[in-house]
C-alpha positions in Angstrom: 11.8 -45.9 3.4 12.2 -44.1 6.6 14.1 -41.2 4.8 11.2 -40.8 2.3 8.6 -40.9 5.0 10.5 -38.3 7.0 10.7 -36.0 3.9 7.4 -36.4 3.2 6.2 -35.3 6.6 8.6 -32.2 6.5 6.7 -31.4 3.3 3.4 -31.6 4.9 4.5 -29.5 7.9 5.9 -26.8 5.8 2.6 -26.8 3.7 0.7 -26.6 6.8 2.7 -23.6 8.2 2.9 -21.7 5.0 -0.2 -19.2 4.5 -2.2 -19.7 1.2 -2.0 -17.0 -1.0 -4.8 -15.6 -2.8 -4.5 -15.9 -6.6 -7.4 -13.2 -7.2 -6.4 -10.0 -8.8 -5.4 -7.2 -6.1 -8.1 -5.3 -4.6 -7.9 -1.7 -5.7 -8.7 1.2 -3.2 -10.6 3.9 -4.5 -11.3 5.9 -1.5 -10.3 6.4 2.1 -7.6 7.6 4.5 -4.5 6.7 6.3 -2.6 8.3 8.9 0.5 8.4 11.5 0.6 10.7 14.2 3.6 11.8 16.3 5.9 9.1 17.4 3.3 6.7 18.6 0.1 7.1 17.0 -0.8 4.8 14.2 -0.8 3.6 11.4 -4.7 3.6 10.9 -6.3 3.0 7.8 -9.8 3.2 6.4 -10.2 2.5 2.9 -12.9 1.4 0.5 -13.0 -0.2 -3.0 -15.3 -2.2 -5.3 -17.2 -4.9 -2.9 -14.5 -4.4 0.0 -13.9 -2.3 2.9 -11.1 -2.4 5.3 -9.8 -1.0 8.5 -6.2 -1.6 9.7 -3.7 -0.5 12.0 -1.6 -1.3 15.0 1.8 -0.3 16.4 3.7 2.4 15.0 5.9 0.7 12.5 8.2 3.0 10.3 7.1 6.0 8.8 9.7 7.6 6.7 8.8 11.3 7.6 8.7 10.3 11.2 12.1 8.5 10.9 14.1 10.8 8.8 12.9 14.3 10.2 14.1 14.3 13.7 14.4 17.1 13.4 14.3 18.5 9.9 16.3 21.6 8.4 15.6 23.6 5.5 16.7 21.8 2.4 16.5 18.5 3.8 14.9 15.8 1.7 12.2 13.5 2.9 9.4 11.4 1.6 5.9 10.3 2.5 6.6 6.6 2.3 6.6 3.8 5.1 6.6 0.3 5.9 4.5 -1.4 8.3 4.4 -5.2 9.4 3.3 -7.7 12.0 1.6 -6.1 14.7 1.5 -3.0 12.7 -1.0 -4.7 10.6 -4.3 -5.7 12.4 -8.0 -5.1 11.8 -10.8 -6.2 9.5 -11.8 -6.2 5.9 -15.0 -7.2 4.3 -14.8 -8.7 0.6 -18.3 -9.3 -1.1 -20.1 -8.9 2.3 -18.0 -11.6 4.3 -16.2 -10.3 7.2 -12.6 -11.4 7.7 -10.0 -10.7 10.6 -6.8 -9.1 9.5 -4.1 -11.0 11.5 -1.0 -9.7 10.1 0.8 -8.7 6.7 2.7 -6.2 5.3 2.0 -2.4 4.1 4.5 -0.4 1.7 3.9 3.2 1.0 6.3 4.9 -1.5 6.4 8.6 -1.9 8.2 11.0 -4.1 11.0 13.0 -2.4 10.1 16.4 -0.8 12.3 19.3 -0.2 11.8 21.1 3.1 11.4 24.8 2.2 13.0 27.7 4.2 10.2 28.8 6.4 9.6 30.3 9.9 6.2 28.8 10.5 4.8 25.3 10.5 4.7 23.4 7.0 2.2 21.4 5.2 3.9 19.6 2.4 2.1 17.3 -0.1 3.5 14.3 -2.4 1.7 11.7 -4.5 2.2 8.2 -3.1 1.5 4.6 -3.9 0.2 1.8 -1.4 0.7 -1.9 -1.6 -0.3 -4.5 1.1 -0.3 -8.2 1.6 -2.8 -8.6 4.5 -3.0 -12.0 6.0 -6.7 -12.7 6.7 -8.9 -15.5 8.1 -12.9 -15.6 8.2 -14.3 -14.0 11.3 -13.8 -15.3 14.0 -10.2 -16.8 13.5 -10.2 -19.0 16.3 -6.9 -20.4 17.8 -4.1 -20.9 15.5 -6.3 -20.1 12.2 -5.5 -20.9 8.6 -5.3 -17.7 6.8 -5.0 -16.3 3.3 -2.9 -13.6 1.8 -5.1 -10.9 0.2 -3.3 -8.2 -2.0 -4.4 -4.6 -1.7 -3.2 -1.7 -4.0 -3.8 2.1 -4.2 -2.6 5.5 -4.2 -3.4 9.2 -4.0 -1.8 12.3 -2.4 0.2 12.4 1.0 0.0 15.4 3.6 3.0 15.7 5.7 2.7 18.4 8.6 5.8 19.5 10.3 5.9 21.8 13.5 8.8 24.7 13.6 10.9 25.3 16.5 14.0 27.6 16.8 17.4 27.2 18.1 19.1 29.6 20.2 20.7 31.5 17.3 17.2 31.7 15.7 17.7 29.0 13.1 14.4 27.2 12.5 14.1 23.5 12.5 11.3 21.2 12.2 9.5 18.2 13.8 7.4 15.7 12.1 3.8 15.7 13.5 1.5 13.8 11.2 1.3 12.3 7.8 -2.2 11.9 6.1 -2.7 9.7 3.1 -5.9 10.4 1.0 -6.7 7.9 -1.5 -7.9 8.8 -4.9 -9.2 6.6 -7.7 -6.3 5.4 -9.7 -6.1 6.4 -13.5 -7.6 3.6 -15.4 -5.1 1.3 -17.5 -6.3 -0.9 -20.5 -7.1 -4.4 -19.8 -5.2 -7.3 -21.6 -8.5 -8.0 -23.8 -8.9 -4.7 -24.9 -5.0 -4.6 -25.8 -5.7 -7.8 -27.8 -8.7 -6.4 -29.4 -7.1 -3.1 -30.5 -4.0 -5.1 -31.9 -6.3 -7.4 -33.8 -8.3 -4.4 -35.2 -5.1 -2.7 -36.2 -3.8 -6.0 -37.9 -6.8 -6.4 -39.7 -6.6 -2.7 -40.9 -3.2 -3.2 -42.2 -4.4 -6.1 -44.0 -7.2 -4.4 -45.8 -5.0 -1.4 -46.7 -2.4 -3.9 -48.4 -5.0 -5.8 -50.6 -6.2 -2.5 -51.7 -2.8 -1.3 -52.8 -2.5 -4.6 -54.6 -5.6 -4.3 -56.5 -4.5 -1.1 -57.7 
């Protein structure tokens, strides 16, 4: 009996310490910007979507162009992605008029590869990116040791990476990351599951009608 009670207590403790996860569909970003500047500025995100607006940021985290371009040379491959977690994800989010505090989570950005061209001046490079985040939120004000929920947020757009040129003593240009800006755009609509089912049902009905027509002939 004592073993069963101990197991039950352990399960209750795990449930209490594990954050609740929202079962709703992800919030989709339709506009806004994000940025990482230099080696200590950012990340900073201010985005909006249907019935929500969010502002999040914190410590530097890991920006791919920041980490891989130290320095860059012509022909090097970088991308506009990045990963931020823990203290890098703090802020607030308003959902359907209710204000929540963002107390942590993760932000993942994925970008297409960018080739650093041969140049003797500062560079501005662009690349498409995708964004996904699991934000740990609690109703504002959260209070001490709050119970929080995870809200999923997705989006995408165009990333702009800025590189500053320097020259070695032999005249060879090298580049150093200065900033990356993420401009969010409305995603391309995809068919909803119900739309697909209705379309499939219509095609099946049409096929059956054609078969009946041929049989009568």
